[in-house]
C-alpha positions, 0 to 999 in steps of 0.5 A, a space after each residue: 945375866 939370863 945368858 950366864 944362867 943358860 950357859 950353866 943349866 946346858 953345862 949342867 945338863 950334859 952331864 946327865 949320864 945316857 940311861 941305856 940299861 937292857 930291859 928298860 922301859 921307855 917310860 923308866 928310861 924317861 922317868 929317870 932321865 927326868 929325875 936327873 934333869 929335874 935334881 940338876 934343875 933344882 940345885 941350879 936354882 938354889 945356887 942362883 937364887 938362895 932359895 930352896 924350892 920344893 922337888 917332889 917326890 923329894 931329892 932325898 928319894 930321887 937320889 944323892 948330891 956328890 957335889 959340883 952338880 952330880 948327882 946319882 940316882 936311887 937305884 931302889 926307886 922304880 922310876 917307871 912307877 912315878 907317874 909325875 915329877 914337881 919342882 915349884 914353889 909358893 910366893 903369893 900363889 903356888 907354882 910348879 913345873 911339872 913333868 909327867 906321863 899320861 895315855 892319851 887315844 892309846 898311846 904313852 906320852 909324856 909332858 912338861 908344863 907350869 901350873 900356875 895358881 890362877 884364884 881361888 874358888 871356894 877357898 881351894 886353889 884353881 890351877 891353869 897349866 902351860 904347856 912347854 913340851 909334849 911328845 910321845 914317850 918313845 920318842 922323848 928328847 931331853 933337848 927339846 924339852 930344855 928348849 922350850 924350858 929356856 924361854 921361861 927360866 931366866 923369869 922363873 928365876 925372877 921370879 924366885 928371887 924377887 917373890 913376884 909371881 908376875 915375871 913367871 905368869 907374864 911370861 908364861 901367858 905370853 910365850 907358852 900355850 895355855 891347856 886347860 886348867 
């Protein structure tokens, strides 16, 4: 099942159109590519699991679904103004795949990580972050980001289909670097 899912996901991601507009900033280009990827991932996980995860900003803001895994991005959205994309759900505890841009030592960067609810302190959830991908914004490569994500996706799908947190939590702890709370 995991191998078949990876083939479907590879085919879905191969359909992402290139973002090659004149005057595009690295941030705008990267966030458009990530919006396409998150829309396709959201759709694929829904098709495979029968469950809808929450996408933020919502799929209705980001684009229009045209059927057969084809999405058209919403041209009115200021993608360079989107600091973070999130795709997640709640079973016993909340989880999200997050893509965000940030500045470190004066350089813009992009990263993907899983934010997993670990415990509650004073009745508020504490999330632990596990790094999937991190690079300079100008060096962003979707294939490299997806490569890091592929080691976790089968267990994420298992978590979604069984409503059991353990597969995703265990895999993140074993295979990904914990980068803080």
